[in-house]
C-alpha positions in Angstrom: 134.6 67.2 -175.2 136.9 69.9 -176.6 140.2 68.4 -175.3 143.1 70.3 -173.8 143.6 73.9 -174.9 147.2 73.8 -173.9 149.4 70.9 -175.0 150.9 68.7 -172.3 154.3 67.0 -172.6 156.3 64.6 -170.4 159.8 63.1 -170.3 159.1 59.5 -169.3 161.7 58.3 -171.8 164.4 60.5 -170.1 165.6 62.1 -173.3 168.0 65.1 -173.0 165.9 67.4 -175.3 162.2 67.5 -176.4 161.4 69.4 -179.5 157.9 71.0 -179.5 155.9 73.0 -182.0 154.5 75.5 -179.5 156.0 78.0 -177.2 153.3 77.8 -174.4 152.6 74.4 -172.9 152.4 72.3 -169.8 155.2 70.0 -168.5 154.1 67.1 -166.3 157.5 65.4 -165.8 156.8 61.7 -165.9 153.6 59.9 -166.6 151.0 59.7 -163.8 151.1 58.7 -161.1 154.7 59.8 -160.9 154.1 63.2 -162.6 155.2 66.4 -161.0 152.9 69.4 -160.6 151.7 70.3 -164.1 153.5 73.6 -164.8 152.8 76.1 -167.5 155.9 77.0 -169.5 156.1 80.0 -171.8 159.2 80.5 -174.0 158.3 84.0 -175.0 160.8 85.2 -177.6 163.2 82.5 -176.7 163.4 79.1 -178.5 164.3 77.0 -175.4 163.1 76.6 -171.8 164.0 74.3 -168.9 161.3 72.9 -166.6 162.1 74.0 -163.1 160.8 70.7 -161.6 162.3 68.0 -163.8 165.1 69.9 -165.7 163.8 68.8 -169.1 165.0 71.0 -171.9 162.3 71.9 -174.3 163.3 73.4 -177.7 160.9 75.1 -180.1 160.8 73.6 -183.7 158.6 75.5 -186.1 157.9 72.4 -188.3 156.0 70.6 -185.5 152.3 71.1 -184.8 150.9 71.8 -181.4 150.1 68.1 -180.8 153.5 66.9 -181.9 156.9 66.5 -180.3 160.2 64.9 -181.1 160.2 62.2 -179.7 156.5 61.9 -180.3 156.2 59.6 -177.3 156.6 62.7 -175.1 153.1 64.0 -175.9 150.7 63.3 -173.1 147.3 62.1 -174.0 145.0 62.1 -170.9 142.8 59.0 -171.5 140.5 60.0 -168.6 139.7 63.5 -170.1 139.0 61.9 -173.5 136.2 59.7 -172.1 
């Protein structure tokens, strides 16, 4: 299976800011089953965006890859899709 084309991030740890290496991604809020609707966020020319559901602040960091975040624990890996 090819995996997700768009990276997914969550804020289960409850951190104030999540740094990501992409400007287009999905926010799922908390981990399933307590996730909110998976929303597509696009920073465009900006370097920050706030999720309208969970108020998580995402900040773009060029040194990170698409499958990385700071904290790294905020990257969502869908175990079901990987099977």
